[in-house]
Residue frames relative to the residue before (quaternion, step in Angstrom):
aa qw qx qy qz dx dy dz
M 1.0000 0.0000 0.0000 0.0000 0.00 0.00 0.00
P 0.4460 -0.7121 0.4659 0.2773 3.61 -0.80 0.96
A 0.5435 -0.5936 0.4804 0.3485 3.53 -1.20 0.58
V 0.1439 -0.7939 0.5878 0.0581 3.58 -0.97 0.85
Y 0.0533 -0.7896 0.6111 -0.0183 3.54 -0.93 1.01
G 0.8526 -0.1062 0.0475 0.5094 3.57 -0.58 1.14
G 0.7366 -0.4101 0.2310 0.4856 3.59 0.90 0.87
M 0.6628 0.4567 -0.3014 0.5111 3.57 1.28 0.10
A 0.2872 -0.7490 0.5737 0.1652 3.58 -0.98 0.86
K 0.5071 -0.6166 0.4996 0.3363 3.56 -1.11 0.71
S 0.4593 -0.6615 0.5171 0.2899 3.56 -1.00 0.81
K 0.3298 -0.7525 0.5436 0.1714 3.56 -1.08 0.81
I 0.0875 -0.7715 0.6297 0.0256 3.52 -1.04 0.90
L 0.2185 -0.7480 0.6163 0.1139 3.53 -0.96 0.96
V 0.1350 -0.7697 0.6216 0.0547 3.57 -0.83 1.07
V 0.0544 -0.7937 0.6058 -0.0117 3.57 -0.63 1.19
D 0.2746 0.7290 -0.5777 0.2436 3.55 -0.50 1.25
D 0.4466 -0.7135 0.4723 0.2614 3.59 -0.88 0.90
D 0.6392 0.4900 -0.3224 0.4974 3.60 1.28 -0.18
P 0.3352 -0.7832 0.4850 0.1975 3.63 -0.23 1.22
K 0.6215 0.5405 -0.3557 0.4416 3.62 1.03 -0.66
L 0.6800 0.4742 -0.2941 0.4756 3.57 0.93 -0.85
S 0.6562 0.4949 -0.3341 0.4613 3.60 0.88 -0.81
R 0.6255 0.5306 -0.3338 0.4645 3.61 1.06 -0.70
L 0.6422 0.5198 -0.3185 0.4648 3.60 0.97 -0.86
V 0.6735 0.4848 -0.2885 0.4777 3.58 0.85 -0.98
A 0.6543 0.5159 -0.3104 0.4577 3.59 0.93 -0.89
T 0.6436 0.5245 -0.3185 0.4573 3.58 0.99 -0.83
I 0.6463 0.5090 -0.3169 0.4719 3.59 0.93 -0.86
L 0.7105 0.4671 -0.2695 0.4521 3.57 0.81 -0.99
D 0.6838 0.4778 -0.2826 0.4735 3.58 1.03 -0.76
R 0.7857 0.3778 -0.1962 0.4490 3.58 0.50 -1.20
V 0.7536 0.3538 -0.2087 0.5132 3.57 0.93 -0.83
G 0.7636 0.4056 -0.2048 0.4587 3.56 0.89 -0.94
G 0.4045 -0.7447 0.4539 0.2751 3.58 1.17 -0.44
Y 0.4701 0.6715 -0.4407 0.3657 3.58 1.17 0.52
D 0.4236 -0.6212 0.5861 0.3019 3.53 -1.36 0.32
V 0.0692 -0.8482 0.5247 -0.0202 3.60 -0.43 1.21
I 0.1412 -0.7478 0.6460 0.0598 3.53 -1.07 0.92
E 0.1917 -0.7810 0.5848 0.1064 3.59 -0.90 0.90
E 0.0097 -0.7575 0.6526 0.0128 3.54 -1.16 0.74
N 0.1499 -0.8248 0.5433 0.0455 3.57 -0.62 1.16
R 0.6489 0.4662 -0.3159 0.5116 3.57 1.29 0.10
P 0.3697 -0.7696 0.4665 0.2313 3.60 -0.27 1.19
F 0.6387 0.5340 -0.3401 0.4374 3.61 1.05 -0.65
A 0.6957 0.4504 -0.2676 0.4914 3.61 1.19 -0.42
A 0.4163 0.7513 -0.4472 0.2494 3.61 1.24 -0.15
L 0.6692 0.4988 -0.3142 0.4524 3.60 0.85 -0.89
A 0.6649 0.4966 -0.3055 0.4669 3.60 0.89 -0.90
T 0.6485 0.5064 -0.3187 0.4706 3.59 0.98 -0.80
A 0.6424 0.5098 -0.3195 0.4747 3.59 0.99 -0.79
R 0.6455 0.5102 -0.3240 0.4669 3.59 0.96 -0.80
Q 0.6680 0.5178 -0.2963 0.4449 3.57 0.96 -0.85
H 0.8052 0.3322 -0.1456 0.4692 3.59 0.81 -1.00
R 0.2236 -0.8115 0.5112 0.1735 3.63 1.22 -0.33
P 0.0216 0.8429 -0.5367 0.0301 3.61 0.58 1.13
D 0.4843 -0.6448 0.5147 0.2911 3.52 -1.34 0.37
L 0.7700 0.0583 -0.0224 0.6349 3.56 1.33 -0.38
I 0.1578 -0.7736 0.6069 0.0908 3.57 -1.12 0.71
L 0.1788 -0.7347 0.6469 0.0985 3.54 -0.94 1.02
L 0.0459 -0.8475 0.5239 -0.0722 3.54 -0.55 1.19
D 0.3765 -0.6995 0.5668 0.2185 3.55 -0.80 1.08
V 0.4152 -0.7073 0.5119 0.2556 3.59 -1.07 0.64
D 0.7934 0.3034 -0.1321 0.5109 3.57 0.74 -1.09
M 0.2233 0.7566 -0.5764 0.2132 3.56 -0.11 1.36
P 0.5172 -0.6576 0.4439 0.3208 3.60 -1.03 0.71
G 0.8001 0.3126 -0.2326 0.4561 3.55 -1.10 0.75
K 0.7733 -0.1012 0.0998 0.6179 3.57 0.88 -0.94
D 0.2469 -0.8032 0.5246 0.1369 3.56 -0.44 1.18
G 0.7208 -0.4656 0.3121 0.4078 3.53 -1.32 0.23
G 0.5967 0.5642 -0.3608 0.4420 3.58 1.10 -0.60
A 0.6641 0.4919 -0.2996 0.4768 3.58 0.96 -0.86
V 0.6427 0.5050 -0.3223 0.4776 3.59 0.97 -0.82
S 0.6453 0.5311 -0.3142 0.4503 3.58 0.95 -0.88
R 0.6427 0.5126 -0.3202 0.4708 3.60 0.99 -0.79
E 0.6346 0.5184 -0.3285 0.4697 3.60 1.00 -0.78
L 0.6511 0.5108 -0.3138 0.4655 3.57 0.95 -0.85
A 0.6638 0.5164 -0.2975 0.4520 3.58 0.96 -0.88
E 0.6868 0.4766 -0.2763 0.4741 3.60 1.13 -0.64
D 0.6083 0.5365 -0.3531 0.4663 3.61 1.25 -0.23
V 0.4781 -0.7106 0.4369 0.2747 3.58 -0.57 1.17
A 0.7108 0.4682 -0.2636 0.4540 3.60 0.89 -0.91
L 0.7669 0.3686 -0.1855 0.4915 3.61 1.14 -0.53
S 0.4748 0.7329 -0.4123 0.2595 3.58 1.22 -0.32
K 0.7096 0.4430 -0.2586 0.4830 3.61 1.13 -0.53
V 0.4934 0.6490 -0.4419 0.3744 3.61 1.25 -0.07
P 0.4121 -0.7160 0.4956 0.2681 3.62 -0.69 0.99
V 0.2010 -0.7571 0.6142 0.0960 3.54 -1.17 0.79
L 0.1132 -0.7548 0.6445 0.0460 3.53 -1.01 0.94
F 0.2554 -0.7723 0.5646 0.1396 3.57 -0.55 1.17
V 0.0998 -0.7609 0.6404 0.0314 3.55 -1.00 0.93
T 0.1453 0.8361 -0.4988 0.1761 3.56 -0.42 1.22
S 0.4037 -0.6812 0.5558 0.2532 3.52 -1.26 0.51
L 0.5179 0.6668 -0.3974 0.3595 3.59 1.29 0.03
I 0.7204 0.3114 -0.2309 0.5751 3.58 1.31 -0.03
S 0.4719 -0.6367 0.5166 0.3240 3.56 -1.28 0.28
S 0.6753 -0.4962 0.3479 0.4203 3.57 -1.23 0.33
S 0.6386 0.5275 -0.3373 0.4474 3.60 1.07 -0.62
E 0.6689 0.4894 -0.2947 0.4755 3.59 1.24 -0.35
S 0.4165 0.7025 -0.4766 0.3253 3.60 1.26 -0.04
G 0.5229 0.6190 -0.4723 0.3469 3.56 -1.07 0.73
L 0.7083 -0.4299 0.3519 0.4355 3.53 -1.24 -0.56
H 0.0631 0.7803 -0.6169 0.0816 3.57 -0.83 1.06
N 0.8433 -0.0708 0.0062 0.5327 3.57 -0.71 1.13
G 0.7365 -0.4430 0.2230 0.4600 3.57 0.97 0.88
A 0.6666 0.4545 -0.3053 0.5059 3.61 1.26 -0.08
R 0.3703 -0.7239 0.5432 0.2089 3.55 -1.14 0.72
Y 0.0702 -0.8110 0.5807 -0.0111 3.57 -0.92 0.98
L 0.0745 -0.7286 0.6768 0.0742 3.51 -1.29 0.64
A 0.4035 -0.7210 0.5153 0.2277 3.55 -1.03 0.82
K 0.3358 -0.6719 0.6179 0.2325 3.53 -1.27 0.60
P 0.5041 -0.2042 -0.8372 0.0570 1.58 -1.99 1.44
V 0.5115 -0.6843 0.4469 0.2653 3.52 -1.03 0.91
N 0.3451 -0.6901 0.6009 0.2088 3.52 -0.97 0.95
P 0.4581 -0.7300 0.4241 0.2781 3.63 -0.48 1.14
Q 0.6799 0.4792 -0.3104 0.4602 3.61 0.88 -0.84
L 0.6438 0.5021 -0.3223 0.4792 3.60 0.98 -0.78
L 0.6060 0.5463 -0.3446 0.4643 3.58 1.05 -0.76
L 0.6940 0.4734 -0.2782 0.4657 3.59 0.77 -1.02
D 0.6564 0.5115 -0.3140 0.4572 3.59 0.91 -0.88
T 0.6732 0.4933 -0.2945 0.4655 3.58 0.93 -0.90
V 0.6552 0.5018 -0.3108 0.4715 3.57 0.93 -0.90
R 0.6492 0.5177 -0.3218 0.4549 3.62 0.92 -0.83
S 0.6542 0.5115 -0.3197 0.4562 3.59 1.06 -0.70
L 0.7240 0.4215 -0.2303 0.4951 3.58 1.19 -0.54
C 0.8140 0.1130 0.0140 0.5697 3.56 1.12 -0.65
P 0.3643 -0.7214 0.5337 0.2491 3.61 -0.71 0.95
R 0.5884 -0.5779 0.4231 0.3753 3.59 -1.18 0.42
F 0.7990 0.1247 -0.0396 0.5870 3.55 0.99 -0.84
Q 0.1356 -0.7677 0.6216 0.0764 3.53 -1.20 0.62
A 0.6160 -0.5401 0.4075 0.4035 3.55 -1.15 0.54
K 0.4889 -0.6724 0.4787 0.2822 3.54 -0.93 0.92
V 0.2836 -0.7404 0.5882 0.1592 3.56 -0.89 0.99
A 0.3982 -0.7485 0.4833 0.2182 3.56 -0.70 1.10
């Protein structure tokens, strides 16, 4: 159950990255500094099921993962009726920090992640709190 503050629920963010240390770092920044409710998934094959279970408001998705890359996970999310409208932010070491931004309609951040840029980008895609749905 999401945390609720004054009739507002914390927005949920799903972080999908095969590197547990990186997902923990990103989750810590988003939770402690950003005030978001964060779910981590380190198994790319489980990303869709985890997203279905938690219904996040935003998904941060690594691109280069073994077995199933971020592009494949993103396509699965887009084909799921309940998840197709959830914004996806790709976080990858395949680009430089100067290349972070919007490319071909997709949003990208470079690793290593700049904490302030991460927070600013997430805030632009997802509010910290949303009106509580009864």
